[in-house]
KOLMARLUM-275645 format. One record per residue (C-alpha): residue in three letters; x, y, z; residue number from 1. Coordinates in Angstrom, 1 decimal. Example, Ala and Ser with C-alpha at 12.3 -4.5 7.8 and 13.67 -1.06 7.14 Angstrom:
# residues 2
+------+--------+--------+--------+-------+
: tipa :     c1 :     c2 :     c3 : torke :
+------+--------+--------+--------+-------+
:  ala :   12.3 :   -4.5 :    7.8 :     1 :
:  ser :   13.7 :   -1.1 :    7.1 :     2 :
+------+--------+--------+--------+-------+
This chain:
# residues 276
+------+--------+--------+--------+-------+
: tipa :     c1 :     c2 :     c3 : torke :
+------+--------+--------+--------+-------+
:  met :    0.4 :  -24.0 :    8.4 :     1 :
:  asp :    3.5 :  -21.9 :    9.2 :     2 :
:  phe :    2.4 :  -18.9 :   11.2 :     3 :
:  lys :    3.7 :  -15.6 :   10.0 :     4 :
:  asn :    4.5 :  -12.2 :   11.4 :     5 :
:  val :    2.4 :   -9.9 :    9.2 :     6 :
:  val :    2.7 :   -6.1 :    9.3 :     7 :
:  ile :   -0.3 :   -4.2 :    7.9 :     8 :
:  thr :   -0.3 :   -0.4 :    7.4 :     9 :
:  gly :   -3.6 :    1.4 :    7.1 :    10 :
:  ala :   -5.0 :   -1.3 :    9.4 :    11 :
:  ser :   -7.2 :    0.9 :   11.7 :    12 :
:  asp :  -10.1 :    0.7 :    9.2 :    13 :
:  gly :  -11.4 :   -0.7 :    6.0 :    14 :
:  ile :   -9.5 :   -3.4 :    4.1 :    15 :
:  gly :   -6.5 :   -3.4 :    6.5 :    16 :
:  lys :   -8.7 :   -3.9 :    9.5 :    17 :
:  ala :  -10.7 :   -6.7 :    7.9 :    18 :
:  ala :   -7.5 :   -8.4 :    6.7 :    19 :
:  ala :   -6.0 :   -8.2 :   10.2 :    20 :
:  lys :   -9.0 :   -9.9 :   11.7 :    21 :
:  arg :   -8.9 :  -12.7 :    9.1 :    22 :
:  leu :   -5.2 :  -13.3 :    9.5 :    23 :
:  lys :   -5.4 :  -13.3 :   13.3 :    24 :
:  ala :   -8.3 :  -15.8 :   13.1 :    25 :
:  leu :   -6.0 :  -18.0 :   11.1 :    26 :
:  gly :   -3.4 :  -17.9 :   13.9 :    27 :
:  his :   -0.9 :  -15.5 :   12.3 :    28 :
:  asn :    0.8 :  -12.8 :   14.4 :    29 :
:  val :   -0.5 :   -9.5 :   13.1 :    30 :
:  ile :    1.2 :   -6.1 :   13.7 :    31 :
:  ile :   -1.2 :   -3.2 :   13.3 :    32 :
:  val :   -0.1 :    0.2 :   11.9 :    33 :
:  gly :   -2.4 :    3.2 :   11.6 :    34 :
:  arg :   -2.5 :    7.0 :   11.7 :    35 :
:  ser :   -5.2 :    7.5 :   14.3 :    36 :
:  lys :   -4.0 :    6.4 :   17.8 :    37 :
:  glu :   -7.5 :    5.9 :   19.1 :    38 :
:  lys :   -8.8 :    3.8 :   16.2 :    39 :
:  thr :   -5.6 :    1.8 :   15.8 :    40 :
:  glu :   -5.4 :    1.0 :   19.5 :    41 :
:  arg :   -9.0 :   -0.1 :   19.5 :    42 :
:  val :   -8.4 :   -2.5 :   16.6 :    43 :
:  ala :   -5.2 :   -3.8 :   18.3 :    44 :
:  gln :   -7.0 :   -4.4 :   21.6 :    45 :
:  asp :   -9.8 :   -6.2 :   19.9 :    46 :
:  leu :   -7.3 :   -8.6 :   18.2 :    47 :
:  gly :   -4.8 :   -8.8 :   21.1 :    48 :
:  ala :   -2.2 :   -7.5 :   18.7 :    49 :
:  pro :    0.7 :   -5.0 :   19.0 :    50 :
:  phe :    0.3 :   -1.7 :   17.2 :    51 :
:  his :    2.3 :    1.3 :   16.0 :    52 :
:  ile :    1.3 :    4.8 :   15.0 :    53 :
:  ala :    2.6 :    6.6 :   11.9 :    54 :
:  asp :    1.3 :    9.5 :    9.7 :    55 :
:  tyr :    2.7 :    9.0 :    6.2 :    56 :
:  ser :    2.4 :   12.7 :    5.5 :    57 :
:  arg :    5.4 :   13.0 :    7.8 :    58 :
:  leu :    8.4 :   11.0 :    6.7 :    59 :
:  asn :   10.0 :   11.2 :   10.1 :    60 :
:  asp :    7.0 :    9.2 :   11.3 :    61 :
:  val :    7.9 :    6.5 :    8.8 :    62 :
:  val :   11.6 :    6.5 :   10.0 :    63 :
:  arg :   10.4 :    6.0 :   13.6 :    64 :
:  leu :    8.0 :    3.3 :   12.5 :    65 :
:  ala :   10.8 :    1.4 :   10.7 :    66 :
:  glu :   12.9 :    1.6 :   13.9 :    67 :
:  glu :   10.1 :    0.1 :   15.9 :    68 :
:  leu :    9.4 :   -2.7 :   13.3 :    69 :
:  asn :   13.0 :   -3.6 :   13.0 :    70 :
:  ala :   12.9 :   -4.7 :   16.6 :    71 :
:  tyr :   10.8 :   -7.7 :   15.7 :    72 :
:  asp :   12.6 :  -11.0 :   15.1 :    73 :
:  arg :   11.0 :  -11.5 :   11.7 :    74 :
:  ile :    8.7 :   -9.8 :    9.2 :    75 :
:  asp :    7.3 :  -12.5 :    6.9 :    76 :
:  val :    4.8 :  -10.2 :    5.2 :    77 :
:  leu :    4.7 :   -6.4 :    4.8 :    78 :
:  cys :    1.4 :   -5.1 :    3.5 :    79 :
:  asn :    1.8 :   -1.5 :    2.3 :    80 :
:  asn :   -1.9 :   -0.7 :    2.5 :    81 :
:  ala :   -2.0 :    2.9 :    3.7 :    82 :
:  gly :   -3.3 :    5.5 :    1.3 :    83 :
:  gly :   -6.2 :    7.8 :    0.4 :    84 :
:  val :   -7.8 :   10.3 :   -2.1 :    85 :
:  leu :   -7.1 :   14.0 :   -1.5 :    86 :
:  ala :   -9.3 :   16.7 :   -3.1 :    87 :
:  glu :   -6.6 :   19.4 :   -3.6 :    88 :
:  arg :   -3.0 :   19.4 :   -4.5 :    89 :
:  thr :   -1.1 :   20.3 :   -1.4 :    90 :
:  glu :    2.5 :   19.6 :   -0.2 :    91 :
:  thr :    3.4 :   17.9 :    3.1 :    92 :
:  ala :    5.8 :   19.4 :    5.6 :    93 :
:  asp :    8.5 :   17.4 :    3.8 :    94 :
:  gly :    7.8 :   19.5 :    0.7 :    95 :
:  ile :    6.4 :   16.6 :   -1.4 :    96 :
:  glu :    3.0 :   16.4 :   -3.1 :    97 :
:  arg :    0.7 :   14.8 :   -0.5 :    98 :
:  thr :   -1.1 :   12.1 :   -2.7 :    99 :
:  phe :    2.2 :   10.8 :   -3.9 :   100 :
:  gln :    3.8 :   10.8 :   -0.5 :   101 :
:  val :    0.9 :    9.1 :    1.4 :   102 :
:  asn :    0.2 :    6.5 :   -1.3 :   103 :
:  val :    3.6 :    5.8 :   -2.7 :   104 :
:  leu :    6.6 :    7.3 :   -1.1 :   105 :
:  gly :    5.7 :    6.4 :    2.5 :   106 :
:  gly :    5.5 :    2.7 :    1.7 :   107 :
:  phe :    8.7 :    3.0 :   -0.4 :   108 :
:  leu :   10.6 :    4.5 :    2.5 :   109 :
:  leu :    9.3 :    1.9 :    5.0 :   110 :
:  thr :   10.2 :   -0.9 :    2.6 :   111 :
:  arg :   13.7 :    0.6 :    2.1 :   112 :
:  leu :   14.3 :    1.0 :    5.8 :   113 :
:  leu :   13.1 :   -2.6 :    6.5 :   114 :
:  met :   15.0 :   -4.2 :    3.6 :   115 :
:  gly :   17.6 :   -6.0 :    5.7 :   116 :
:  lys :   14.9 :   -7.5 :    7.9 :   117 :
:  leu :   12.7 :   -8.4 :    4.9 :   118 :
:  ile :   15.6 :  -10.1 :    3.0 :   119 :
:  glu :   16.5 :  -12.0 :    6.1 :   120 :
:  ser :   12.9 :  -13.2 :    6.5 :   121 :
:  arg :   12.5 :  -13.9 :    2.8 :   122 :
:  ala :    9.4 :  -11.7 :    3.1 :   123 :
:  thr :    6.4 :  -11.1 :    0.8 :   124 :
:  val :    5.9 :   -7.4 :    0.2 :   125 :
:  ile :    2.3 :   -6.5 :   -0.9 :   126 :
:  gln :    1.3 :   -3.1 :   -2.3 :   127 :
:  thr :   -2.4 :   -2.2 :   -2.2 :   128 :
:  ser :   -3.2 :   -0.9 :   -5.7 :   129 :
:  ser :   -6.7 :   -0.1 :   -7.2 :   130 :
:  ile :   -8.7 :   -0.4 :  -10.4 :   131 :
:  ala :   -8.1 :    3.3 :  -10.5 :   132 :
:  ala :   -4.7 :    2.4 :  -11.9 :   133 :
:  asn :   -6.5 :    1.4 :  -15.1 :   134 :
:  leu :   -9.4 :    3.9 :  -15.0 :   135 :
:  phe :   -7.2 :    6.9 :  -14.6 :   136 :
:  gly :   -3.6 :    5.7 :  -15.3 :   137 :
:  ala :   -3.7 :    4.5 :  -18.9 :   138 :
:  asp :   -2.4 :    7.9 :  -20.1 :   139 :
:  phe :    0.0 :    8.3 :  -17.2 :   140 :
:  asp :    2.7 :   10.9 :  -17.7 :   141 :
:  gly :    5.8 :    9.0 :  -16.6 :   142 :
:  lys :    7.7 :   12.2 :  -16.0 :   143 :
:  asp :    5.1 :   13.9 :  -13.7 :   144 :
:  phe :    5.2 :   11.7 :  -10.6 :   145 :
:  leu :    4.5 :   14.7 :   -8.3 :   146 :
:  asn :    1.3 :   15.8 :  -10.0 :   147 :
:  glu :    2.5 :   19.2 :  -11.0 :   148 :
:  lys :    0.3 :   19.4 :  -14.1 :   149 :
:  asn :   -3.5 :   19.6 :  -14.2 :   150 :
:  tyr :   -4.1 :   18.1 :  -10.8 :   151 :
:  ala :   -7.4 :   16.2 :  -10.3 :   152 :
:  pro :   -8.2 :   14.1 :   -7.2 :   153 :
:  phe :   -9.1 :   10.8 :   -8.9 :   154 :
:  lys :   -6.4 :   11.1 :  -11.6 :   155 :
:  ala :   -3.7 :   11.7 :   -8.9 :   156 :
:  tyr :   -5.0 :    8.8 :   -7.0 :   157 :
:  gly :   -5.1 :    6.6 :  -10.1 :   158 :
:  tyr :   -1.5 :    7.6 :  -10.9 :   159 :
:  ala :   -0.4 :    6.7 :   -7.4 :   160 :
:  lys :   -2.0 :    3.3 :   -7.5 :   161 :
:  leu :   -0.3 :    2.7 :  -10.9 :   162 :
:  glu :    3.0 :    3.8 :   -9.3 :   163 :
:  asp :    2.4 :    1.2 :   -6.5 :   164 :
:  ile :    2.3 :   -1.5 :   -9.3 :   165 :
:  leu :    5.4 :   -0.1 :  -11.0 :   166 :
:  phe :    7.1 :   -0.1 :   -7.6 :   167 :
:  thr :    6.2 :   -3.7 :   -7.2 :   168 :
:  arg :    7.7 :   -4.6 :  -10.5 :   169 :
:  glu :   10.9 :   -2.8 :   -9.8 :   170 :
:  leu :   11.1 :   -4.3 :   -6.3 :   171 :
:  asp :   10.8 :   -7.7 :   -7.9 :   172 :
:  arg :   13.4 :   -6.9 :  -10.5 :   173 :
:  arg :   15.9 :   -5.6 :   -8.0 :   174 :
:  phe :   15.4 :   -7.9 :   -5.0 :   175 :
:  lys :   13.8 :  -11.2 :   -6.1 :   176 :
:  asp :   17.2 :  -12.9 :   -6.2 :   177 :
:  lys :   17.8 :  -11.8 :   -2.6 :   178 :
:  gly :   14.6 :  -13.4 :   -1.4 :   179 :
:  ile :   11.9 :  -10.7 :   -1.6 :   180 :
:  asn :    8.5 :  -11.7 :   -3.1 :   181 :
:  ala :    6.8 :   -8.6 :   -4.4 :   182 :
:  val :    3.2 :   -8.6 :   -5.5 :   183 :
:  ala :    0.4 :   -6.0 :   -5.7 :   184 :
:  phe :   -3.3 :   -6.4 :   -4.9 :   185 :
:  glu :   -6.4 :   -4.8 :   -6.4 :   186 :
:  pro :   -9.2 :   -4.8 :   -3.8 :   187 :
:  gly :  -12.1 :   -3.9 :   -6.1 :   188 :
:  val :  -14.4 :   -0.9 :   -5.6 :   189 :
:  val :  -14.7 :   -1.0 :   -1.9 :   190 :
:  arg :  -17.0 :    0.7 :    0.7 :   191 :
:  thr :  -14.5 :    2.2 :    3.1 :   192 :
:  asn :  -13.7 :    5.5 :    4.8 :   193 :
:  phe :  -10.4 :    6.1 :    3.1 :   194 :
:  ala :  -11.6 :    9.5 :    1.6 :   195 :
:  ala :  -12.8 :   10.7 :    5.0 :   196 :
:  glu :  -10.6 :   13.9 :    4.8 :   197 :
:  ser :  -11.4 :   14.7 :    1.2 :   198 :
:  lys :  -13.8 :   17.5 :    0.2 :   199 :
:  gly :  -16.4 :   18.3 :   -2.4 :   200 :
:  phe :  -17.3 :   15.6 :   -5.0 :   201 :
:  val :  -14.6 :   13.2 :   -3.7 :   202 :
:  lys :  -16.1 :   13.1 :   -0.2 :   203 :
:  phe :  -19.7 :   13.1 :   -1.6 :   204 :
:  cys :  -18.9 :    9.9 :   -3.6 :   205 :
:  tyr :  -17.7 :    8.0 :   -0.5 :   206 :
:  his :  -20.0 :    9.4 :    2.1 :   207 :
:  ser :  -23.4 :    9.6 :    0.5 :   208 :
:  pro :  -25.8 :    6.9 :   -0.8 :   209 :
:  leu :  -23.5 :    6.6 :   -3.8 :   210 :
:  lys :  -21.1 :    4.6 :   -1.7 :   211 :
:  tyr :  -23.6 :    1.7 :   -1.9 :   212 :
:  phe :  -22.7 :    1.4 :   -5.6 :   213 :
:  phe :  -19.3 :    0.3 :   -4.4 :   214 :
:  thr :  -20.1 :   -3.3 :   -4.4 :   215 :
:  val :  -17.3 :   -4.9 :   -2.5 :   216 :
:  thr :  -17.3 :   -4.9 :    1.3 :   217 :
:  pro :  -13.9 :   -4.5 :    3.1 :   218 :
:  asp :  -14.3 :   -8.1 :    4.4 :   219 :
:  lys :  -14.8 :   -9.5 :    1.0 :   220 :
:  ser :  -11.9 :   -7.6 :   -0.4 :   221 :
:  ala :   -9.7 :   -8.6 :    2.5 :   222 :
:  lys :  -10.0 :  -12.2 :    1.4 :   223 :
:  arg :   -7.9 :  -11.2 :   -1.7 :   224 :
:  leu :   -5.2 :   -9.7 :    0.5 :   225 :
:  val :   -5.2 :  -12.6 :    2.9 :   226 :
:  arg :   -4.8 :  -15.0 :    0.0 :   227 :
:  leu :   -1.6 :  -13.2 :   -1.1 :   228 :
:  ala :   -0.3 :  -12.8 :    2.4 :   229 :
:  thr :   -0.6 :  -16.5 :    3.2 :   230 :
:  gly :    0.2 :  -17.8 :   -0.3 :   231 :
:  ala :    3.4 :  -19.1 :   -1.7 :   232 :
:  pro :    5.2 :  -17.3 :   -4.5 :   233 :
:  asp :    5.3 :  -19.0 :   -7.9 :   234 :
:  lys :    2.5 :  -21.3 :   -6.7 :   235 :
:  asp :   -0.3 :  -19.0 :   -5.5 :   236 :
:  phe :    0.9 :  -15.9 :   -7.2 :   237 :
:  ile :    3.5 :  -14.6 :   -9.7 :   238 :
:  cys :    5.9 :  -12.1 :   -8.3 :   239 :
:  gly :    5.7 :   -8.6 :   -9.9 :   240 :
:  glu :    2.1 :   -9.0 :  -10.9 :   241 :
:  val :   -1.1 :   -7.3 :   -9.5 :   242 :
:  tyr :   -4.0 :   -9.5 :   -8.5 :   243 :
:  gly :   -7.7 :   -8.7 :   -8.1 :   244 :
:  lys :   -9.2 :  -12.2 :   -7.9 :   245 :
:  val :   -7.3 :  -15.3 :   -9.0 :   246 :
:  lys :   -5.6 :  -14.2 :  -12.2 :   247 :
:  pro :   -3.3 :  -11.2 :  -12.6 :   248 :
:  met :   -5.0 :   -8.0 :  -13.6 :   249 :
:  lys :   -4.1 :   -6.7 :  -17.1 :   250 :
:  leu :   -2.6 :   -3.2 :  -16.9 :   251 :
:  lys :   -3.5 :   -0.6 :  -19.5 :   252 :
:  phe :   -0.4 :    1.4 :  -19.0 :   253 :
:  lys :    2.5 :   -0.1 :  -20.9 :   254 :
:  asp :    6.0 :    0.0 :  -19.5 :   255 :
:  glu :    7.4 :   -2.9 :  -21.5 :   256 :
:  arg :   11.1 :   -2.1 :  -20.8 :   257 :
:  gly :   10.5 :   -1.0 :  -17.2 :   258 :
:  glu :   11.9 :    2.4 :  -17.9 :   259 :
:  val :    9.1 :    4.3 :  -16.0 :   260 :
:  ala :    9.3 :    1.9 :  -13.1 :   261 :
:  glu :   13.1 :    2.4 :  -12.9 :   262 :
:  arg :   12.7 :    6.2 :  -13.1 :   263 :
:  leu :   10.1 :    6.1 :  -10.3 :   264 :
:  trp :   12.4 :    4.1 :   -8.1 :   265 :
:  asp :   15.3 :    6.5 :   -8.7 :   266 :
:  leu :   13.1 :    9.5 :   -7.8 :   267 :
:  cys :   11.9 :    7.7 :   -4.6 :   268 :
:  glu :   15.5 :    7.0 :   -3.6 :   269 :
:  lys :   16.5 :   10.6 :   -4.2 :   270 :
:  leu :   13.6 :   11.9 :   -2.1 :   271 :
:  thr :   14.3 :    9.5 :    0.8 :   272 :
:  asp :   18.1 :    9.4 :    0.8 :   273 :
:  lys :   18.4 :   11.8 :    3.7 :   274 :
:  tyr :   16.2 :    9.5 :    5.9 :   275 :
:  val :   18.3 :    6.4 :    5.3 :   276 :
+------+--------+--------+--------+-------+
């Protein structure tokens, strides 16, 4: 087995933490990224792995993170795993709707800033999506990326997870011939703490006995992520697709010509140009 340098964002808890442990046990070099310094440092110390801190609600944090990650010789796998559900529509200090920034734009900017390193490494870039992309994204308004109309927590989250898939498709279209292997991953309905800062019904769902109806443990879900991180493109997965288990997940939202994916990419570029 060729050992890889694997960057995992959102790795201080849940799926990211479980995947980091599994990858480390397989002998890969894992680089931990998290928002909480205390939690991220604890995971990194347990694994004997380097770590970096970044809050995706501040794009300057993402710029600093990219500068730090670009110092590594190689990045063979980038797992854009950070994200969460937010109860109310708020804007970040960057003036961007928070659900979109934390779940989509932060990972887009990090990928964009690391692109030279990723191409040089012929890297696999993995987006963590969700079944919410189908549950709430079938009627997605491809012109309302910033959730300005009729905001609802799970709908906004579902839209963001759909956008992560569209980003994957567009990344594949634009950069596959340069060596980038883009794929998305659907973890199942997982018991994690990713809604820890939400309020009301959202928090109740994830921090009450209801959470036990979320049948997939982080460790079980992490197996799916590890399979993609260690797999070979065109053999173990098809680039541009989203995987839950072994076969690609069928997406309810149709973007046959890729027009919405392209429009999303163009918006993300516009919103991040000043950071590049």
